[in-house]
C-alpha positions as CSV (number, residue, x, y, z in Angstrom):
1,M,11.7,-16.8,-38.2
2,K,9.9,-19.4,-36.2
3,G,12.6,-19.3,-33.6
4,F,12.2,-15.5,-33.4
5,F,8.4,-15.9,-32.9
6,R,8.9,-18.4,-30.1
7,L,11.4,-16.1,-28.4
8,T,9.1,-13.1,-28.8
9,L,6.1,-15.1,-27.4
10,S,8.2,-16.2,-24.4
11,F,9.3,-12.7,-23.7
12,V,5.7,-11.4,-23.9
13,F,4.6,-14.2,-21.5
14,L,7.4,-13.2,-19.1
15,V,6.4,-9.6,-19.1
16,V,2.7,-10.4,-18.6
17,S,3.6,-12.8,-15.8
18,F,5.8,-10.2,-14.1
19,S,3.0,-7.6,-14.5
20,F,0.6,-9.8,-12.7
21,G,3.2,-10.7,-10.0
22,Q,3.0,-14.4,-11.0
23,V,5.0,-16.9,-8.9
24,N,2.7,-19.9,-9.2
25,S,-0.1,-20.3,-11.7
26,E,-3.1,-20.3,-9.3
27,P,-3.4,-16.5,-8.8
28,F,-2.7,-15.9,-12.5
29,A,-5.6,-18.2,-13.4
30,I,-8.0,-16.6,-10.8
31,A,-7.1,-13.2,-12.1
32,E,-7.8,-14.2,-15.7
33,Y,-11.4,-15.1,-14.9
34,L,-12.0,-12.2,-12.6
35,S,-10.7,-9.9,-15.4
36,K,-13.1,-11.5,-18.0
37,A,-16.0,-10.8,-15.6
38,H,-14.8,-7.3,-14.8
39,I,-15.1,-8.1,-11.1
40,D,-12.8,-7.6,-8.1
41,G,-12.5,-9.9,-5.2
42,S,-10.7,-11.4,-2.2
43,L,-9.1,-14.7,-1.4
44,S,-8.8,-15.9,2.2
45,Y,-7.0,-19.2,2.8
46,W,-4.5,-21.4,4.7
47,G,-1.1,-21.6,3.0
48,R,0.0,-24.9,1.5
49,K,3.1,-26.7,2.8
50,A,3.0,-24.9,6.1
51,C,3.8,-21.7,4.3
52,D,7.5,-22.6,3.9
53,F,7.8,-20.2,1.0
54,S,10.9,-18.3,0.1
55,F,11.6,-14.6,-0.2
56,S,11.7,-15.0,-3.9
57,E,7.9,-15.3,-3.8
58,S,5.6,-12.4,-3.0
59,Y,2.7,-14.3,-1.3
60,V,1.8,-17.5,0.5
61,P,1.2,-20.2,-2.1
62,V,-2.6,-20.6,-2.6
63,P,-4.7,-23.7,-2.9
64,A,-4.4,-25.5,-6.2
65,V,-6.9,-24.7,-8.9
66,R,-8.0,-26.6,-12.0
67,L,-9.1,-25.2,-15.4
68,P,-12.9,-24.8,-15.4
69,T,-15.2,-26.5,-17.9
70,T,-18.3,-24.5,-17.1
71,S,-19.1,-21.1,-18.8
72,G,-21.8,-20.1,-16.3
73,P,-21.7,-17.4,-13.6
74,I,-18.3,-16.3,-12.3
75,T,-19.1,-17.9,-8.9
76,D,-19.7,-21.3,-10.5
77,V,-16.6,-21.0,-12.6
78,L,-14.4,-20.1,-9.6
79,Q,-16.0,-22.8,-7.4
80,E,-15.2,-25.4,-10.0
81,M,-11.6,-24.1,-10.2
82,F,-11.4,-24.9,-6.4
83,A,-13.0,-28.3,-6.7
84,D,-10.0,-29.9,-5.0
85,D,-10.4,-27.7,-1.9
86,P,-13.7,-28.8,-0.2
87,K,-13.4,-26.0,2.3
88,M,-13.3,-23.2,-0.3
89,K,-16.5,-21.3,-0.8
90,V,-17.2,-18.7,-3.5
91,I,-19.9,-16.1,-3.1
92,Q,-20.7,-12.8,-4.7
93,E,-21.8,-9.9,-2.5
94,P,-24.7,-7.5,-3.5
95,G,-22.1,-4.9,-4.5
96,G,-20.5,-7.3,-6.9
97,I,-17.3,-8.2,-5.1
98,I,-16.4,-11.9,-5.2
99,R,-15.4,-13.6,-1.9
100,M,-13.3,-16.7,-2.1
101,F,-12.7,-18.1,1.4
102,E,-11.9,-21.4,3.2
103,T,-14.5,-21.8,5.8
104,D,-12.0,-22.6,8.6
105,V,-9.8,-19.4,8.1
106,P,-10.0,-17.0,11.1
107,S,-11.5,-13.7,10.1
108,D,-10.5,-11.9,13.3
109,L,-7.8,-9.7,11.7
110,L,-10.2,-8.7,8.9
111,E,-12.8,-7.6,11.4
112,I,-10.7,-5.2,13.4
113,K,-12.2,-1.7,13.4
114,I,-9.8,1.1,12.4
115,H,-10.7,4.5,13.9
116,R,-9.1,6.5,11.1
117,I,-6.7,5.8,8.2
118,S,-5.4,8.3,5.6
119,F,-3.8,7.1,2.4
120,D,-2.6,10.6,1.5
121,V,1.0,9.9,2.5
122,P,3.8,11.3,0.3
123,G,5.8,8.6,-1.6
124,V,3.2,5.9,-1.1
125,H,2.3,4.4,-4.5
126,G,0.5,1.2,-5.5
127,P,-1.9,-1.2,-3.8
128,N,0.5,-3.1,-1.7
129,M,2.0,0.1,-0.2
130,A,-1.6,1.0,0.7
131,I,-1.8,-2.4,2.5
132,R,1.4,-1.4,4.4
133,L,-0.5,1.6,5.8
134,I,-3.5,-0.5,6.8
135,L,-1.1,-3.0,8.6
136,S,0.7,-0.1,10.4
137,T,-2.4,1.3,12.0
138,P,-2.3,1.2,15.9
139,E,-5.5,-1.0,16.0
140,V,-4.0,-3.7,13.7
141,E,-0.6,-3.6,15.3
142,G,-2.0,-3.8,18.8
143,F,-4.4,-6.7,17.9
144,R,-1.6,-8.7,16.3
145,K,0.7,-8.4,19.3
146,A,-2.1,-9.1,21.8
147,H,-3.2,-12.2,19.9
148,K,0.3,-13.4,18.8
149,I,-0.4,-13.0,15.1
150,G,2.9,-12.8,13.3
151,P,5.0,-12.1,11.4
152,F,6.2,-9.1,13.4
153,T,8.4,-8.0,10.4
154,E,5.4,-7.9,8.1
155,I,6.4,-4.4,6.8
156,F,9.3,-6.0,5.0
157,R,7.3,-8.7,3.4
158,V,4.6,-6.7,1.6
159,P,5.8,-5.6,-1.9
160,S,6.6,-1.9,-2.1
161,D,5.0,-1.1,-5.5
162,A,7.4,1.9,-5.5
163,G,7.5,3.9,-8.7
164,D,5.8,6.8,-10.3
165,Q,4.0,4.5,-12.8
166,N,1.7,3.4,-9.9
167,P,-1.0,5.8,-9.0
168,S,-1.6,6.4,-5.3
169,V,-4.6,5.2,-3.3
170,S,-5.9,8.5,-1.9
171,G,-8.4,9.7,0.6
172,S,-9.2,8.7,4.2
173,L,-11.5,6.4,6.0
174,D,-13.2,6.5,9.4
175,D,-14.4,3.6,11.5
176,V,-13.9,0.9,9.0
177,T,-12.8,-2.8,9.3
178,V,-9.6,-4.0,7.8
179,S,-11.6,-5.8,5.2
180,Q,-13.4,-2.6,4.2
181,A,-10.1,-0.7,4.1
182,L,-8.8,-3.4,1.7
183,D,-11.9,-3.1,-0.5
184,Y,-11.3,0.6,-0.7
185,I,-8.2,-0.1,-2.8
186,F,-10.6,-1.2,-5.6
187,K,-11.5,2.4,-6.2
188,T,-8.0,2.8,-7.7
189,Y,-7.0,-0.7,-8.7
190,S,-8.7,-3.8,-10.1
191,G,-7.7,-7.2,-8.8
192,F,-8.1,-9.2,-5.6
193,W,-6.5,-9.0,-2.2
194,M,-5.1,-12.2,-0.7
195,Y,-5.3,-13.0,3.0
196,G,-2.9,-15.9,3.5
197,N,-2.7,-17.6,6.9
198,C,0.1,-19.8,8.2
199,P,-0.1,-22.1,11.2
200,N,3.7,-21.7,11.8
201,G,3.9,-18.1,13.0
202,G,7.5,-18.4,14.2
203,K,9.1,-17.2,17.4
204,S,6.3,-16.3,19.9
205,A,3.5,-16.1,17.2
206,E,0.8,-18.6,17.2
207,R,0.1,-18.1,13.5
208,A,1.2,-15.7,10.7
209,V,-0.9,-13.6,8.4
210,Y,0.2,-12.1,5.1
211,L,-1.7,-9.7,2.9
212,W,-1.1,-8.9,-0.8
213,F,-3.0,-7.2,-3.6
214,Y,-2.9,-9.1,-6.9
215,R,-3.4,-6.5,-9.5
216,I,-5.4,-6.9,-12.7
217,P,-4.9,-4.2,-15.4
218,R,-8.1,-2.4,-16.0
219,K,-9.5,-2.5,-19.6
């Protein structure tokens, strides 16, 4: 009976881990505390180990976190979790969104102004497919090519989220930044988007940027 309980518990943990898209424990831990606070957020960072991650992973490995000892405001909790990363700052905007960002991460890509983007595209489901649409806008593609920001095969790196079980991000936006377009996903999904930067862009790129949405089930 004890063996069955351990097996069942392991299976439940595996399912939960898969649902959160867990590859390493850091995003899972961040998601846990954001979920408890019922808050969405974003994480901007430089990838560890020069971003030499494999295609079995779905995002650039994030800075290591530690278990917090404080039970204060969510900003204090997350700041403590990133205690080993002196460049990481955690703030909460007036609208409630949590921003976790390393102070030396370029924000140029996030500040690009998109003239118009529509999410009402047949067959597009889930938050990461919405990110595909954002990355495929002419303004973003043009900026990346002009500033040598790879990878130039990004479309194949973002998870598809395909499946009828994922609701679609709908509606359209005019004259918004990439960051604002990413925040728009919060209207449909809870979680935090990840803006991972890599110094080794590969080929002719000077750096590489990857975007993912780490989903937190709404309660």
